[in-house]
C-alpha positions as CSV (number, residue, x, y, z in Angstrom):
1,M,-107.3,-13.9,-47.4
2,A,-107.0,-10.3,-46.5
3,I,-106.8,-11.5,-42.9
4,L,-103.8,-13.7,-43.7
5,S,-102.0,-11.0,-45.6
6,K,-102.4,-8.5,-42.7
7,L,-101.0,-11.3,-40.6
8,L,-98.1,-11.7,-42.7
9,V,-97.3,-8.2,-42.9
10,L,-97.3,-8.0,-39.2
11,V,-94.9,-10.8,-38.8
12,I,-92.7,-9.0,-41.2
13,A,-92.7,-5.7,-39.2
14,L,-92.0,-7.6,-36.0
15,A,-89.1,-9.3,-37.5
16,L,-87.4,-5.9,-38.9
17,C,-88.1,-4.3,-35.3
18,A,-86.2,-7.5,-33.7
19,A,-83.1,-6.9,-36.0
20,S,-82.9,-3.2,-35.7
21,I,-83.1,-3.9,-31.7
22,H,-80.3,-6.2,-31.9
23,A,-78.0,-4.0,-34.2
24,Q,-77.9,-1.5,-31.8
25,K,-77.0,-3.7,-29.1
26,R,-74.0,-4.7,-31.0
27,Q,-72.9,-1.3,-31.6
28,R,-73.0,-0.3,-28.0
29,P,-69.3,-0.2,-26.4
30,A,-69.1,-2.7,-23.4
31,K,-69.4,-1.4,-20.1
32,Q,-66.2,-0.6,-18.1
33,T,-65.9,-2.6,-15.4
34,A,-63.0,-1.2,-13.8
35,K,-62.9,2.9,-13.4
36,A,-59.4,4.2,-14.8
37,T,-57.1,5.9,-12.2
38,P,-57.1,9.7,-12.7
39,S,-54.1,11.3,-13.6
40,S,-54.3,13.8,-11.1
41,S,-54.0,10.7,-8.5
42,I,-50.3,9.8,-9.6
43,D,-47.9,11.4,-7.4
44,P,-45.4,13.2,-9.7
45,D,-42.8,13.1,-6.7
46,V,-42.8,9.3,-6.5
47,V,-40.3,7.2,-8.0
48,T,-41.7,4.6,-10.2
49,S,-38.5,2.2,-10.2
50,G,-37.1,0.3,-7.5
51,E,-38.5,-2.0,-4.6
52,V,-41.6,-0.7,-2.7
53,I,-40.7,0.2,0.7
54,G,-43.9,1.8,2.0
55,Q,-47.1,3.6,0.6
56,R,-48.1,7.5,0.5
57,V,-51.4,8.6,1.4
58,K,-52.2,11.7,-0.2
59,F,-55.4,13.8,1.2
60,T,-57.8,15.8,-0.9
61,D,-56.6,19.1,1.4
62,G,-53.1,18.4,-0.4
63,G,-51.3,16.7,2.8
64,S,-49.5,13.6,2.7
65,L,-48.7,10.6,5.0
66,N,-45.9,8.2,4.5
67,V,-46.8,4.6,6.2
68,D,-45.8,1.1,6.0
69,S,-49.0,-0.1,4.2
70,A,-52.5,1.4,3.4
71,W,-55.6,-0.1,1.8
72,R,-59.2,0.7,1.7
73,R,-62.3,-0.9,3.6
74,G,-65.5,0.4,2.1
75,E,-65.4,4.4,2.6
76,E,-62.8,4.3,5.1
77,V,-58.6,3.8,4.5
78,W,-56.9,2.0,7.1
79,I,-53.3,2.5,7.9
80,T,-50.2,0.4,9.6
81,Q,-47.1,2.6,10.8
82,G,-44.9,0.4,13.0
83,K,-46.8,-1.6,15.5
84,I,-50.0,0.7,15.0
85,T,-53.0,-0.1,12.8
86,R,-55.7,2.6,12.9
87,S,-58.3,4.4,10.2
88,L,-57.8,7.9,9.0
89,D,-60.5,10.2,9.5
90,R,-59.6,12.7,6.8
91,P,-60.6,12.4,3.0
92,V,-58.1,10.7,1.0
93,K,-57.4,11.4,-2.7
94,S,-54.8,8.6,-4.0
95,I,-52.6,5.8,-2.2
96,D,-49.2,5.5,-3.9
97,P,-46.6,3.0,-3.5
98,I,-43.1,4.6,-2.4
99,H,-40.2,3.0,-4.2
100,A,-36.6,2.7,-3.1
101,A,-34.3,4.9,-5.1
102,P,-32.6,2.7,-8.0
103,T,-29.1,1.5,-7.2
104,K,-27.0,2.9,-10.2
105,Q,-24.2,0.4,-11.3
106,S,-21.9,2.3,-13.4
107,V,-18.6,1.3,-14.5
108,D,-16.4,4.5,-14.8
109,K,-13.7,3.5,-17.7
110,P,-10.4,5.5,-17.0
111,D,-9.4,7.9,-19.8
112,P,-6.5,6.5,-21.6
113,K,-5.6,10.0,-22.4
114,V,-5.0,10.6,-18.6
115,A,-2.2,8.6,-16.8
116,E,-2.3,8.3,-13.3
117,V,1.2,9.0,-11.8
118,A,1.8,7.8,-8.5
119,A,3.8,10.2,-6.1
120,P,7.4,8.8,-5.1
121,A,8.0,8.0,-1.7
122,M,10.0,10.4,0.4
123,A,13.4,8.7,1.5
124,T,14.4,8.8,5.1
125,W,18.3,9.3,5.7
126,I,20.3,9.3,8.9
127,Y,23.4,11.6,8.5
128,L,26.3,10.5,10.6
129,V,28.9,12.1,12.0
130,G,31.8,12.2,9.5
131,G,29.7,12.5,6.6
132,A,28.3,9.3,5.8
133,R,24.5,8.6,5.5
134,V,22.2,5.5,5.7
135,K,18.6,5.0,4.2
136,V,16.3,3.6,6.5
137,D,12.6,2.5,6.0
138,Q,11.5,4.4,9.5
139,V,13.3,6.2,12.1
140,N,11.8,7.2,15.6
141,E,14.2,9.8,17.6
142,T,14.6,9.4,21.3
143,P,16.7,11.8,24.0
144,D,19.2,9.5,23.5
145,G,19.7,8.9,19.8
146,A,17.4,7.0,17.3
147,W,15.7,3.7,16.6
148,Y,15.6,3.0,13.0
149,T,14.3,-0.1,10.8
150,R,15.9,-1.0,8.0
151,D,15.1,-4.2,5.7
152,N,12.7,-5.6,8.6
153,L,15.6,-4.7,11.4
154,S,15.2,-2.4,14.2
155,V,18.6,-1.0,15.2
156,F,19.7,1.9,17.7
157,L,22.1,4.6,17.0
158,A,23.6,6.8,20.0
159,S,23.2,10.3,19.3
160,N,26.9,11.1,19.3
161,R,26.8,9.0,16.4
162,I,24.0,11.1,14.6
163,E,24.6,14.5,13.0
164,R,21.1,14.7,11.8
165,I,17.9,12.7,10.2
166,A,16.5,14.3,7.0
167,R,14.0,13.3,4.5
168,D,15.2,13.8,1.0
169,E,14.0,13.7,-2.5
170,P,13.1,10.5,-4.0
171,A,15.9,8.2,-5.1
172,I,17.4,9.1,-8.3
173,A,18.8,6.4,-10.8
174,G,22.4,6.5,-11.1
175,E,23.3,8.8,-8.3
176,P,25.6,7.4,-5.9
177,G,24.4,6.2,-2.5
178,R,20.8,6.9,-3.5
179,T,20.2,3.7,-5.2
180,T,22.0,1.5,-2.6
181,G,20.6,3.2,0.6
182,W,23.8,4.3,2.0
183,T,26.6,6.7,1.1
184,S,29.8,7.9,2.7
185,G,29.0,11.4,1.8
186,N,32.1,11.3,-0.9
187,T,31.2,10.0,-4.5
188,S,35.0,9.0,-5.0
189,I,34.7,6.6,-1.8
190,D,31.6,5.4,-2.4
191,R,33.1,4.3,-6.2
192,L,36.0,2.7,-4.5
193,I,33.6,0.5,-2.0
194,R,31.6,-0.8,-4.7
195,T,34.4,-1.4,-7.2
196,N,36.4,-3.5,-4.5
197,G,33.1,-5.3,-3.3
198,S,32.2,-6.3,-6.6
199,R,36.1,-7.4,-7.3
200,F,36.5,-9.2,-4.3
201,G,33.3,-10.7,-3.7
202,V,32.1,-8.8,-0.5
203,D,28.7,-7.0,0.0
204,P,29.7,-3.1,-0.5
205,Y,27.2,-2.5,2.0
206,L,29.4,-4.5,4.7
207,V,32.3,-3.0,3.4
208,F,30.6,0.6,4.0
209,L,29.7,-0.3,7.7
210,V,33.3,-1.8,8.6
211,I,34.7,2.0,7.5
212,E,32.2,3.7,9.3
213,Q,32.6,1.8,12.2
214,E,36.4,2.2,12.0
215,S,37.3,6.0,10.9
216,H,34.2,7.4,10.0
217,F,35.4,8.0,6.8
218,R,38.5,9.4,7.8
219,P,41.2,9.1,5.5
220,R,44.0,9.7,7.7
221,V,42.8,8.8,11.1
222,V,45.5,6.9,13.0
223,S,44.4,4.3,16.3
224,P,46.2,4.4,19.7
225,K,47.4,1.0,18.3
226,G,48.9,2.3,15.2
227,A,46.0,1.2,12.6
228,Q,45.6,3.7,9.7
229,G,43.4,5.2,7.4
230,L,39.8,4.5,6.3
231,M,39.7,0.3,7.0
232,Q,42.1,0.8,10.0
233,L,44.8,-1.6,8.6
234,M,47.5,-2.4,11.0
235,P,51.1,-2.1,9.6
236,G,51.7,-5.7,9.4
237,T,48.0,-6.5,7.7
238,A,48.9,-3.6,5.3
239,R,52.1,-5.4,4.1
240,R,50.3,-8.7,3.7
241,F,48.0,-7.1,1.0
242,G,50.4,-4.9,-0.5
243,V,49.5,-1.5,0.8
244,K,52.2,0.7,0.4
245,R,50.4,3.9,1.3
246,P,47.9,3.1,3.8
247,F,46.6,7.1,4.0
248,D,45.6,6.6,0.3
249,P,41.5,5.4,-0.3
250,V,42.4,3.7,-3.2
251,E,44.9,1.2,-1.3
252,N,43.4,1.1,1.8
253,I,40.0,0.3,0.8
254,R,41.4,-2.3,-2.0
255,G,43.4,-3.8,1.0
256,G,41.0,-3.6,3.5
257,T,38.2,-5.3,1.5
258,Q,40.7,-8.0,0.4
259,Y,41.4,-8.9,3.9
260,L,37.5,-9.0,4.5
261,K,37.1,-11.5,1.9
262,Q,40.1,-13.7,3.2
263,L,38.5,-13.6,6.5
264,M,35.0,-14.7,4.8
265,V,36.5,-17.6,3.0
266,M,38.5,-18.8,6.1
267,F,35.6,-18.9,8.3
268,G,33.1,-20.3,5.8
269,G,31.2,-17.1,5.3
270,R,30.4,-16.4,9.0
271,V,30.1,-12.7,8.9
272,D,30.2,-12.4,12.6
273,L,33.8,-14.6,12.9
274,A,35.4,-12.5,9.9
275,L,34.2,-9.1,11.9
276,A,35.6,-10.5,15.1
277,S,38.9,-11.5,13.0
278,Y,38.8,-8.1,11.5
279,N,39.0,-6.2,15.0
280,A,41.0,-8.9,17.2
281,G,42.9,-10.5,14.8
282,E,42.1,-14.2,13.0
283,G,44.2,-16.0,15.6
284,R,42.0,-15.0,18.5
285,V,39.2,-16.3,16.8
286,I,40.7,-19.9,16.1
287,Q,42.1,-19.5,20.0
288,Y,38.7,-19.5,21.1
289,G,37.4,-22.7,19.1
290,H,36.3,-20.3,16.2
291,K,33.9,-18.1,18.1
292,V,34.0,-14.5,19.2
293,P,36.7,-13.9,21.6
294,P,35.4,-12.8,25.0
295,F,36.6,-9.1,24.5
296,R,34.2,-6.3,25.2
297,E,35.7,-4.3,22.5
298,T,35.3,-7.0,19.9
299,Q,31.8,-8.6,21.1
300,D,30.5,-4.5,20.6
301,Y,32.4,-4.1,17.5
302,V,30.7,-7.3,16.1
303,R,27.4,-6.8,17.8
304,K,27.0,-3.0,16.3
305,I,27.8,-4.0,12.7
306,S,26.2,-7.3,12.5
307,K,22.9,-5.8,13.8
308,R,23.1,-2.9,11.2
309,Y,24.1,-5.5,8.5
310,G,21.2,-8.1,9.4
311,S,21.6,-10.4,6.7
312,P,22.4,-13.9,7.0
313,R,25.8,-15.1,7.8
314,K,26.9,-16.3,4.2
315,K,25.1,-13.3,2.1
316,A,28.3,-11.0,2.5
317,V,30.3,-13.5,-0.1
318,T,29.8,-13.1,-3.8
319,S,31.4,-14.3,-6.8
320,P,34.2,-12.3,-7.1
321,T,35.2,-10.3,-10.3
322,Q,39.0,-10.9,-10.2
323,P,41.3,-13.1,-8.4
324,T,42.0,-12.3,-4.5
325,S,45.4,-11.9,-4.6
326,G,47.4,-8.7,-3.3
327,E,48.6,-6.3,-6.0
């Protein structure tokens, strides 16, 4: 009986010892399988965002080397630079990725308080002898004159026709000549050209070109053939359209514009034939089969004005604001 009691005590003691050992194992922390990277191995200068474009090897002596790729093979560190692969013979502290700089995409919102104002373009003007001027798109000066473009047309002006070429301030609304691209240099004459062009349905720019070619805006000029005034009306033409004072710009421009309208209607809106008739007479145009007569003066006249006008044949005719009968 005594032996049985001793055995029972021994069994209980062994059981308690085993339970104590099991409890200690459960409280012991799990063994770390991976060593944490020390904070000192992280390169504070390496950008940690963006695409990886290489690796930086940092040595224990403080130096560093940028390579395409790097890896550890046992105790050695191997690198690749271009087409060369080799091992390093210096102790390596860390291998860090090199990231491309992230692309910053930002939309700059315009400040509603700041209005963007585009600088207005300067106007180029050719000042003609006699005071007239024409606004052009571009001009190229040569020793013999100047080539200019206007409405996609290239025109040459001889130097004896040009007084000067200048760039003025941008167009000012309501100022004569600037909003239309031409001016005679005289606000009263400009107003008469526009008024009569609108009245009789003729493009004012065509009237301007005819006056510039005929008289260079000299109201009292007389030609060797007897044509008078700004639009160089022959005495018979002046009487036909009720022009009693041919040297009066008011009457002269009215009569000349009315005559141009009659010619435009007579020849179906043909600017070239109307100009030929204005120079040589409508009888000559009819005589030569509704063609520009073979006179050098007339052909040069039609060519110069038509080239500067540069519009389709019927563009010069518009709806008149008043009847075209003479006053």
